[in-house]
C-alpha positions as CSV (number, residue, x, y, z in Angstrom):
1,M,80.3,172.8,143.8
2,I,80.3,176.0,141.7
3,D,77.2,176.8,139.7
4,A,78.4,176.6,136.1
5,Q,75.4,178.5,134.7
6,R,76.0,181.5,136.9
7,Y,79.8,181.3,136.6
8,P,80.4,179.7,133.2
9,R,84.1,180.8,132.9
10,L,85.2,180.5,136.5
11,A,83.7,177.0,136.6
12,R,86.3,176.0,134.0
13,I,89.2,177.3,136.0
14,D,90.6,174.8,138.5
15,V,94.2,176.0,138.3
16,P,96.0,178.9,136.6
17,T,96.9,176.8,133.6
18,D,93.1,176.7,132.8
19,L,93.0,180.5,133.2
20,R,95.7,180.9,130.6
21,Q,93.6,179.0,128.0
22,F,91.2,182.0,127.8
23,N,91.6,184.9,125.4
24,E,92.9,188.1,127.1
25,A,89.7,189.8,126.1
26,E,87.7,187.5,128.4
27,L,89.6,188.4,131.6
28,P,87.3,191.3,132.5
29,A,84.3,188.9,132.4
30,I,86.3,186.4,134.5
31,A,87.0,189.2,137.0
32,R,83.3,189.9,137.3
33,E,82.5,186.2,137.9
34,L,85.4,185.9,140.4
35,R,84.3,189.0,142.4
36,A,80.6,187.8,142.5
37,Y,81.7,184.3,143.6
38,L,83.9,185.7,146.3
39,I,81.1,187.9,147.6
40,E,78.7,184.9,147.6
41,S,81.2,182.5,149.2
42,V,82.4,184.8,152.1
43,A,78.9,186.1,152.8
44,A,77.9,182.5,153.4
45,S,80.8,181.4,155.5
46,G,82.4,184.6,156.9
47,G,86.0,185.4,156.6
48,H,88.3,188.2,155.3
49,F,86.4,190.2,152.7
50,G,87.4,193.6,151.6
51,A,91.1,193.0,150.8
52,G,90.3,190.1,148.5
53,L,87.8,192.1,146.6
54,G,90.5,194.8,146.0
55,V,92.9,192.4,144.3
56,I,90.7,190.5,141.9
57,E,92.1,192.1,138.7
58,L,95.7,192.0,140.0
59,T,95.4,188.3,141.0
60,L,94.1,187.4,137.5
61,A,96.8,189.3,135.7
62,L,99.5,187.7,137.7
63,H,98.3,184.2,137.3
64,Y,97.6,184.9,133.6
65,L,101.1,186.2,132.8
66,Y,103.3,184.2,135.2
67,D,103.9,180.5,135.1
68,T,102.6,179.8,138.6
69,P,103.5,177.8,140.6
70,N,106.7,177.4,138.7
71,D,107.2,181.2,139.0
72,R,107.1,182.2,142.7
73,L,104.2,184.4,143.8
74,V,104.6,185.6,147.4
75,W,101.6,187.3,149.1
76,D,101.8,189.6,152.1
77,V,99.1,190.2,154.7
78,G,97.6,186.9,153.7
79,H,94.0,187.9,153.9
80,Q,94.4,189.3,150.4
81,C,94.8,185.7,149.1
82,Y,91.2,184.5,148.8
83,P,91.0,185.1,145.0
84,H,94.4,183.4,144.7
85,K,93.1,180.4,146.5
86,I,89.9,180.3,144.3
87,L,92.1,180.2,141.2
88,C,94.6,177.8,142.6
89,G,92.6,174.6,143.3
90,R,90.4,175.6,146.2
91,R,87.5,177.1,144.4
92,D,84.9,174.7,145.5
93,R,86.2,174.6,149.1
94,I,86.6,178.4,149.7
95,G,83.3,178.3,151.7
96,T,85.0,176.3,154.3
97,V,87.6,178.9,155.1
98,K,88.5,179.3,158.8
99,Q,86.4,176.2,159.6
100,K,87.7,173.0,161.1
101,D,89.4,170.9,158.4
102,G,88.6,173.7,155.9
103,V,90.7,176.1,153.8
104,A,93.2,178.1,155.8
105,P,92.6,181.8,156.0
106,F,96.1,182.6,154.9
107,P,98.6,181.1,152.5
108,R,100.1,177.8,153.7
109,R,102.8,175.9,152.1
110,D,101.4,172.5,153.1
111,E,98.0,173.3,151.7
112,S,99.0,174.1,148.1
113,E,102.1,174.3,145.9
114,F,100.8,177.7,144.8
115,D,101.2,179.0,148.3
116,T,104.9,179.6,148.2
117,F,105.3,181.1,151.6
118,G,103.2,180.9,154.8
119,V,101.8,184.3,155.8
120,G,99.9,185.4,158.9
121,H,101.8,188.5,160.1
122,S,102.4,191.4,157.7
123,S,105.4,192.8,155.8
124,T,107.3,189.5,155.2
125,S,106.8,189.2,151.5
126,I,109.8,191.2,150.2
127,S,112.2,189.5,152.5
128,A,110.9,186.0,151.6
129,A,110.8,186.8,147.9
130,L,114.3,188.2,147.9
131,G,115.5,185.0,149.6
132,M,113.9,182.9,146.9
133,A,115.4,185.1,144.2
134,I,118.9,184.8,145.6
135,A,118.6,181.0,146.0
136,L,117.2,180.6,142.4
137,A,119.9,182.8,141.0
138,R,122.6,180.8,142.7
139,A,121.2,177.6,141.2
140,G,121.0,179.1,137.7
141,D,117.2,178.8,137.8
142,P,115.5,181.4,135.6
143,R,112.1,181.4,137.4
144,K,110.5,184.7,138.2
145,V,109.8,185.9,141.8
146,V,107.0,188.4,142.6
147,A,106.0,189.8,146.0
148,V,102.6,191.4,146.5
149,I,102.6,193.8,149.5
150,G,99.8,196.0,150.6
151,D,96.9,196.7,152.9
152,G,99.1,198.7,155.3
153,A,102.0,196.2,155.2
154,M,104.3,198.9,153.7
155,T,104.2,200.7,157.1
156,A,106.4,198.1,158.8
157,G,110.1,198.5,159.1
158,M,110.8,194.9,157.9
159,A,109.6,195.9,154.5
160,Y,112.1,198.7,154.2
161,E,114.9,196.5,155.6
162,A,114.2,194.1,152.7
163,L,114.0,196.9,150.1
164,N,117.3,198.3,151.4
165,H,119.0,194.9,151.1
166,A,117.6,194.1,147.7
167,G,118.4,197.5,146.2
168,G,121.9,197.6,147.5
169,M,123.2,194.2,146.4
170,D,126.1,194.1,144.0
171,A,124.5,191.2,142.0
172,E,121.1,192.8,141.5
173,P,118.4,190.3,142.2
174,N,115.6,189.7,139.6
175,L,112.7,190.6,141.8
176,L,109.4,192.3,141.3
177,V,107.7,194.0,144.2
178,I,104.1,195.0,143.7
179,L,102.8,197.6,146.1
180,N,99.0,197.2,146.3
181,D,98.1,200.6,147.5
182,N,94.5,200.6,148.6
183,R,94.6,204.1,150.2
184,M,95.1,202.5,153.6
185,S,98.9,202.4,153.0
186,I,101.4,205.1,152.0
187,S,99.9,207.2,149.2
188,E,97.2,209.7,148.7
189,N,94.5,209.6,146.0
190,V,95.9,209.9,142.5
191,G,94.3,211.5,139.4
192,G,94.6,211.5,135.7
193,L,98.1,212.9,135.5
194,T,99.6,210.2,137.6
195,K,97.7,207.5,135.6
196,M,99.1,209.0,132.4
197,L,102.6,209.0,133.8
198,G,102.1,205.5,135.0
199,R,101.2,204.4,131.5
200,L,104.2,206.3,130.1
201,M,106.7,204.9,132.6
202,S,105.4,201.3,132.1
203,S,105.5,201.5,128.3
204,R,107.8,199.3,126.3
205,T,109.1,202.3,124.5
206,M,110.2,204.1,127.7
207,N,111.7,201.0,129.1
208,A,113.5,200.3,125.9
209,V,115.0,203.8,126.0
210,R,116.1,203.3,129.6
211,E,117.6,199.9,129.0
212,G,119.4,201.1,125.8
213,G,120.8,204.0,127.8
214,K,122.2,201.6,130.4
215,R,123.9,199.5,127.7
216,L,125.3,202.6,126.0
217,L,126.4,204.6,129.0
218,G,127.3,201.7,131.3
219,G,126.0,200.4,134.6
220,R,125.2,202.3,137.7
221,R,128.9,202.2,138.8
222,R,130.2,204.1,135.7
223,P,129.9,207.9,135.8
224,A,127.8,208.2,132.7
225,G,125.5,205.4,133.9
226,R,125.1,207.0,137.3
227,F,124.3,210.4,135.7
228,M,121.5,208.9,133.5
229,R,120.0,207.1,136.5
230,R,120.0,210.2,138.6
231,W,118.5,212.2,135.7
232,E,115.7,209.7,135.4
233,E,115.1,209.5,139.1
234,H,114.8,213.3,139.5
235,W,112.6,213.7,136.4
236,K,110.2,211.1,137.7
237,G,110.4,212.4,141.3
238,M,108.9,215.7,140.1
239,F,105.7,214.0,139.2
240,V,105.3,210.6,140.9
241,P,106.0,209.2,144.4
242,S,109.0,207.2,143.1
243,T,112.1,208.9,144.6
244,L,112.2,206.8,147.8
245,F,112.1,203.5,146.0
246,E,114.5,204.7,143.3
247,E,117.0,205.9,145.9
248,M,116.8,202.4,147.5
249,G,117.8,200.8,144.2
250,F,114.4,199.8,142.7
251,H,113.2,200.8,139.3
252,Y,109.8,202.3,140.0
253,T,106.7,201.9,137.7
254,G,103.4,203.5,138.3
255,P,101.1,204.3,139.9
256,L,98.6,202.3,137.8
257,D,94.9,201.6,138.2
258,G,94.9,198.2,139.8
259,H,91.5,197.4,138.5
260,D,92.4,198.1,134.8
261,I,93.3,194.7,133.5
262,P,94.7,195.8,130.1
263,A,97.0,198.3,131.9
264,L,98.1,195.7,134.4
265,L,98.9,193.2,131.6
266,T,100.9,195.8,129.7
267,A,102.9,196.8,132.7
268,L,103.5,193.3,134.0
269,G,104.3,192.0,130.6
270,T,107.1,194.7,130.3
271,L,108.4,194.2,133.8
272,K,108.6,190.5,133.3
273,T,111.3,191.0,130.7
274,L,113.4,193.3,132.8
275,K,116.4,192.5,135.1
276,G,117.1,193.8,138.5
277,P,114.8,194.9,141.3
278,Q,111.5,196.4,140.1
279,L,108.6,198.0,142.0
280,L,105.2,198.3,140.5
281,H,102.8,200.6,142.3
282,V,99.1,199.9,141.8
283,I,96.1,201.8,143.2
284,T,93.2,199.6,144.3
285,T,90.0,200.0,146.3
286,K,89.5,197.8,149.3
287,G,86.0,196.2,149.0
288,K,85.9,196.9,145.2
289,G,82.6,195.9,143.6
290,F,80.6,195.7,146.9
291,E,79.3,199.1,147.7
292,L,78.8,198.6,151.4
293,A,82.4,197.3,151.7
294,E,83.8,200.2,149.7
295,G,82.0,202.6,152.1
296,D,83.0,200.8,155.3
297,Q,86.4,199.4,154.6
298,I,87.2,198.7,158.2
299,G,83.9,197.1,159.1
300,Y,84.1,194.8,156.0
301,H,87.7,193.9,156.5
302,A,86.6,190.6,158.1
303,V,83.0,189.5,158.4
304,G,80.7,186.8,159.7
305,P,78.0,185.3,157.5
306,F,75.7,187.9,156.1
307,D,73.1,188.5,153.4
308,P,74.8,190.2,150.4
309,A,71.5,192.0,149.6
310,K,71.3,193.5,153.1
311,G,74.9,193.7,154.3
312,M,75.9,193.1,157.8
313,V,73.1,193.6,160.3
314,S,73.8,194.0,164.0
315,K,71.9,191.7,166.2
316,G,69.6,193.4,168.6
317,G,69.3,192.9,172.4
318,P,71.9,193.2,175.2
319,K,75.0,191.2,175.0
320,K,77.9,190.5,177.3
321,P,80.9,192.8,176.9
322,A,83.9,191.2,175.3
323,Y,87.2,191.6,177.1
324,T,88.2,194.1,174.4
325,D,85.2,196.2,175.5
326,V,86.3,195.9,179.1
327,F,89.7,197.2,178.3
328,G,88.4,200.1,176.1
329,D,86.1,201.3,178.9
330,W,88.8,200.9,181.5
331,L,91.2,202.9,179.4
332,C,88.9,205.8,179.1
333,D,88.0,205.7,182.8
334,M,91.7,205.6,183.8
335,A,92.6,208.3,181.4
336,A,90.0,210.6,183.1
337,A,91.6,209.8,186.4
338,D,95.3,210.1,185.3
339,P,96.3,212.7,182.7
340,N,99.7,211.0,182.3
341,L,98.1,207.9,180.6
342,L,98.9,207.6,176.9
343,A,97.7,204.8,174.7
344,I,99.6,203.1,171.9
345,T,98.4,200.6,169.3
346,P,100.2,199.1,166.2
347,A,97.3,199.5,163.7
348,M,94.7,197.7,165.8
349,R,92.4,200.5,166.9
350,E,89.2,198.6,166.3
351,G,90.5,195.1,167.2
352,S,92.0,196.3,170.5
353,G,89.0,198.3,171.6
354,L,90.5,201.8,171.2
355,V,87.8,203.5,169.1
356,R,86.2,205.3,172.0
357,F,89.5,206.4,173.5
358,S,90.8,207.7,170.1
359,K,87.7,210.0,169.9
360,E,87.6,211.1,173.5
361,Y,91.4,211.6,173.9
362,P,92.8,212.1,170.4
363,Q,95.9,213.9,171.7
364,R,96.8,210.9,173.9
365,Y,96.2,208.2,171.3
366,F,99.0,207.0,169.1
367,D,98.5,204.5,166.2
368,V,102.0,203.7,165.0
369,A,100.8,201.5,162.1
370,I,102.1,198.0,161.7
371,A,105.2,198.6,163.7
372,E,105.2,196.5,166.9
373,Q,108.8,197.1,167.6
374,H,108.5,200.8,167.4
375,A,105.3,200.7,169.5
376,V,107.1,199.1,172.4
377,T,110.2,201.3,172.3
378,L,108.0,204.4,171.9
379,A,106.3,203.4,175.1
380,A,109.7,203.0,176.8
381,G,110.6,206.5,175.7
382,M,107.4,207.9,177.0
383,A,107.9,206.3,180.3
384,C,111.4,207.7,180.6
385,A,109.8,211.2,180.3
386,G,107.2,210.6,183.1
387,A,104.2,209.4,181.0
388,K,102.3,206.3,181.8
389,P,101.9,204.4,178.5
390,V,99.6,201.6,177.8
391,V,100.4,199.3,174.8
392,A,97.3,197.6,173.5
393,I,98.5,194.7,171.4
394,Y,97.5,191.1,170.4
395,S,99.5,188.4,172.0
396,T,100.8,187.0,168.7
397,F,101.9,190.5,167.5
398,L,103.8,191.2,170.7
399,Q,106.0,188.3,169.7
400,R,107.4,190.6,167.0
401,A,108.6,193.1,169.6
402,Y,110.1,190.7,172.1
403,D,113.6,192.2,172.0
404,Q,112.2,195.6,172.7
405,L,110.1,194.3,175.5
406,I,113.2,192.8,177.1
407,H,115.9,195.4,176.4
408,D,114.0,198.7,176.2
409,V,111.3,198.2,178.8
410,A,112.0,195.4,181.3
411,L,115.8,195.9,181.5
412,Q,115.2,199.5,182.5
413,N,112.2,198.6,184.7
414,L,110.0,201.2,183.0
415,D,106.4,201.8,183.8
416,V,104.7,200.4,180.8
417,L,101.5,198.4,180.9
418,F,100.8,195.8,178.2
419,A,97.2,195.0,177.6
420,I,97.5,191.8,175.7
421,D,94.4,190.8,173.8
422,R,93.8,187.4,172.1
423,G,95.8,185.5,174.7
424,G,95.6,181.7,174.4
425,V,93.3,179.9,171.9
426,V,92.0,182.3,169.2
427,G,90.4,179.7,166.9
428,P,89.4,180.5,163.3
429,D,92.5,182.5,162.3
430,G,94.7,179.5,163.1
431,A,98.2,179.1,164.4
432,T,99.5,182.4,163.1
433,H,97.2,184.3,165.3
434,A,97.0,182.0,168.4
435,G,98.3,183.6,171.6
436,S,99.9,180.3,172.7
437,F,103.2,181.4,174.1
438,D,102.8,184.7,176.0
439,L,102.8,183.3,179.5
440,S,106.0,181.4,178.6
441,Y,107.8,184.3,177.1
442,L,106.7,186.8,179.7
443,R,107.3,185.0,182.9
444,C,111.0,184.4,182.2
445,I,111.7,188.2,182.0
446,P,113.0,189.9,185.2
447,N,110.9,192.8,186.5
448,M,107.7,191.6,184.7
449,L,104.4,191.5,186.5
450,V,102.1,189.0,184.7
451,M,98.4,188.6,185.3
452,A,95.6,186.6,183.7
453,P,91.9,187.4,184.6
454,A,89.3,184.8,185.2
455,D,86.4,187.2,184.4
456,E,85.5,190.7,183.2
457,N,85.6,192.4,186.6
458,E,88.9,190.9,187.5
459,C,90.3,192.0,184.1
460,R,89.4,195.6,185.0
461,K,91.0,195.3,188.4
462,M,94.2,193.8,186.9
463,L,94.5,196.6,184.4
464,T,94.3,199.0,187.3
465,T,96.9,197.0,189.2
466,G,99.3,196.9,186.3
467,F,98.9,200.6,185.6
468,L,99.6,201.6,189.2
469,H,102.5,199.2,189.5
470,T,106.0,200.6,189.4
471,G,107.7,198.7,186.5
472,P,106.5,196.7,183.5
473,A,103.2,194.8,183.8
474,A,101.1,192.7,181.5
475,V,97.5,191.7,181.6
476,R,96.7,188.9,179.3
477,Y,93.1,188.1,178.4
478,P,91.3,186.0,175.8
479,R,89.4,186.8,172.6
480,G,85.6,187.1,173.0
481,T,83.5,187.3,176.1
482,G,84.0,186.1,179.6
483,P,81.6,184.3,182.0
484,G,79.5,187.4,182.4
485,V,80.5,188.8,185.8
486,A,79.2,192.2,186.6
487,I,81.8,194.9,186.3
488,E,82.4,197.2,189.3
489,A,82.9,200.9,188.4
490,P,85.7,201.9,190.9
491,L,89.3,201.7,189.7
492,E,90.4,199.2,192.3
493,S,93.7,197.2,192.3
494,L,94.5,193.7,193.6
495,P,97.1,192.7,196.1
496,I,100.1,191.7,194.0
497,G,100.8,188.0,193.9
498,Q,97.7,186.9,195.8
499,A,95.7,184.0,194.4
500,L,92.1,183.3,195.3
501,V,90.6,180.0,196.5
502,R,87.4,179.6,194.6
503,R,86.4,176.2,196.2
504,R,87.7,174.2,199.1
505,G,87.7,170.5,198.3
506,T,89.9,167.6,199.1
507,R,92.8,165.5,197.6
508,I,93.8,167.4,194.5
509,A,94.1,171.2,194.0
510,L,93.3,172.6,190.6
511,L,95.5,175.6,190.0
512,A,93.8,177.5,187.1
513,F,95.1,180.5,185.3
514,G,92.9,183.0,183.5
515,A,90.3,181.6,181.1
516,M,90.7,178.1,182.5
517,V,89.1,179.0,185.9
518,P,85.5,178.3,184.9
519,V,86.5,174.9,183.5
520,A,88.4,174.1,186.7
521,E,85.4,175.1,188.8
522,E,83.1,172.8,186.8
523,V,85.4,169.9,187.2
524,G,86.2,170.7,190.8
525,R,82.5,170.5,191.7
526,E,82.1,167.2,190.0
527,L,85.1,165.6,191.7
528,D,85.1,167.6,195.0
529,L,88.5,169.2,194.4
530,T,90.0,172.4,195.6
531,V,89.9,175.1,192.9
532,V,92.3,178.1,192.9
533,N,92.1,181.1,190.7
534,M,95.8,181.8,190.5
535,R,95.4,185.3,189.0
536,F,99.1,186.1,189.0
537,V,101.5,184.1,186.7
538,K,104.3,186.2,188.1
539,P,104.8,186.4,191.0
540,L,103.0,183.3,192.1
541,D,101.3,183.1,195.5
542,R,104.1,181.3,197.3
543,A,102.4,181.2,200.7
544,L,99.2,179.7,199.4
545,L,101.0,177.1,197.2
546,L,103.0,175.9,200.2
547,E,99.9,175.6,202.3
548,L,98.0,173.6,199.6
549,A,101.1,171.4,199.1
550,R,100.8,170.4,202.8
551,S,97.1,169.7,202.7
552,H,96.7,168.0,199.3
553,T,98.1,164.9,197.6
554,G,98.7,166.5,194.2
555,F,98.4,169.6,192.0
556,V,96.9,170.0,188.6
557,T,97.7,173.2,186.7
558,L,95.4,174.5,183.9
559,E,96.3,177.2,181.4
560,D,95.4,178.0,177.7
561,N,99.1,178.5,177.0
562,A,101.9,176.2,175.9
563,V,102.7,173.7,178.7
564,M,106.4,174.1,178.0
565,G,107.7,177.0,180.0
566,G,104.2,178.1,180.9
567,A,102.5,179.1,184.2
568,G,102.4,175.4,185.3
569,S,106.1,175.2,184.9
570,G,106.4,178.1,187.3
571,V,104.5,176.2,189.9
572,A,106.7,173.1,189.4
573,E,109.8,175.3,189.7
574,L,108.6,176.8,193.0
575,L,107.9,173.4,194.5
576,A,111.3,172.1,193.4
577,A,113.1,175.2,194.9
578,E,111.3,174.4,198.2
579,G,112.3,170.8,198.1
580,I,108.7,169.6,197.9
581,K,108.1,166.4,196.1
582,L,104.5,166.4,195.1
583,P,102.8,164.8,192.1
584,I,101.8,167.5,189.6
585,Q,99.9,167.3,186.3
586,H,100.2,170.1,183.7
587,L,97.3,170.6,181.4
588,G,97.7,173.2,178.7
589,L,98.3,173.6,175.0
590,P,100.3,170.8,173.4
591,D,103.7,171.0,171.7
592,A,102.0,171.3,168.3
593,W,100.5,174.0,166.0
594,L,96.8,174.5,166.6
595,E,94.8,174.3,163.4
596,H,92.0,176.7,162.6
597,A,88.6,175.9,163.9
598,S,86.2,177.5,166.4
599,R,87.7,178.4,169.7
600,E,85.5,175.8,171.4
601,Q,86.7,173.1,169.0
602,V,90.4,174.0,169.4
603,L,90.1,173.9,173.2
604,A,88.4,170.5,173.0
605,E,91.2,169.2,170.8
606,A,93.8,170.6,173.1
607,G,92.1,168.7,176.0
608,L,91.1,171.9,177.8
609,D,87.3,171.7,177.8
610,A,85.6,170.4,180.9
611,P,85.0,166.8,179.7
612,S,88.6,166.5,178.5
613,V,90.0,167.9,181.7
614,R,87.9,165.5,183.8
615,A,89.0,162.6,181.7
616,A,92.7,163.6,182.0
617,L,92.4,163.8,185.8
618,L,90.7,160.4,186.1
619,A,93.4,158.9,183.9
620,R,96.1,160.2,186.1
621,W,94.3,159.9,189.4
622,P,91.8,157.0,189.0
623,L,90.6,157.1,192.7
624,L,89.1,160.5,192.1
625,A,86.1,158.7,190.6
626,A,85.4,157.3,194.1
627,P,83.8,159.5,196.8
628,S,86.2,161.5,198.9
629,V,87.1,159.7,202.1
630,G,89.7,162.1,203.5
631,P,92.1,164.8,202.7
632,K,94.7,162.5,201.2
633,L,94.7,160.3,198.2
634,A,97.4,157.9,197.2
635,A,99.6,159.5,194.6
636,G,98.7,158.6,191.0
């Protein structure tokens, strides 16, 4: 429970209707309490940090002026939403964010009526809010719709597709888009002149003149009305970065200081009364109010638990390299060996392990911002001109560029390597960030080479294999560290399509893919089963599978990917094509969304930890509990 003595005002706010009972003059004090409470809560639990601190005042102003949840507030890049969640019924549970059965890290419609649209990936807010505005208008519903986009989300093409649609509609939608520009988006720093112009352009007097002129001279389709609109656009374009939005059909207001509550209330109060598509540009500081976060906006984007008095402190002592580190080191080593290597990331330099490469090879490093589709087709173009591009991308983000992967890369059989991080179970970030489907959506594409490493050294070898391969290739590896296998320095490749028998046992063969190999080995030792590190999802090791089918009674496939259409399905398809009738059990991710929890908890709930796998095998093959008496076991 919140400490009412430390947070006397915030303790009285369970939902936004409580906030609206306060006098406007008290909002700055509430902002101070909300910021302090957010720092205290996230420091204790971990979670997204800097972005929420940057929208404290904006969140308060929106919930103070708008009748939420009746009015629709749509957030983008949902890690901005922690202050929103605190004000909207989840104040006392915000410390459980990302934890099992705790508050979700992003807006979720089934968590709260205040979360009007589920958000995990960026740049969706304008499209969703426009859809809501259109539907409400058709129903004669006067409710307001506001989209808040920021933290880099304005760099994605989808945002401009939505702006283009909204600004060009004959029946102009009543929609407010708020660009939360925290200097990691589209604009440079602004000074006193632009703040003054922002106050002028958002004033009731200026908007009254504008609206009066529209009524007097006619709408945008009459010559006089078009003239006035062009005059206004070009006048403003001389001073403020409005021309782009105005040309797309939005009335631009700003830029404003996003931490100035009176200015925000004035601007929002005016915009709330206006018709048609509006865009309010606010300047904020990511990490506002916590000096360390303001100084290190990348490092404090998302944090583990820390002491607010000391900040984040790195833990001493050696540690196993994460798969991301393995990739980053390999990339630099391969770049030294091959000058044609180019690296591409869609705004995930730190997350994908490209910091070192970006410093050592800046002319060969391409951060395309939050533009996954462009990243993949950019790589295709590079490959057409003789380069060897490597696309470093999260599994869940590659889903956004699936068409480009198929049509622009695979169909043309181009030499592009996809280094796919966060494959399989991710954990605390929940379903929006889980890499649950990549093996399924990759293995059905012609020309694709698909690999999944069981350990760090194998990951390095697979990256080399994929880079040297002629045609598209993918190496899919999990979040975090592996089993701790020593990494060999040489850039060696693997024989394509060749699996590796890790243990020769009897009766049942456990066919494990990627991160499931250590689990299979543990269960295989307990039950005296054959264990195979499959290594290649496509192509499968046909010769080995046919040999094992002759010497074993059944197969069990293990993968941290959706069972439907996954690697295990490939094994079943191969057996069916050969006319082999062999009992086969598929263990993988269920046909359900995986809730946020630790990676270990999610794996256990999905039945993919060692005890769960052992129990599943014994349920299907009860005689495995008895000592092995021969190579064959009656089919279960």
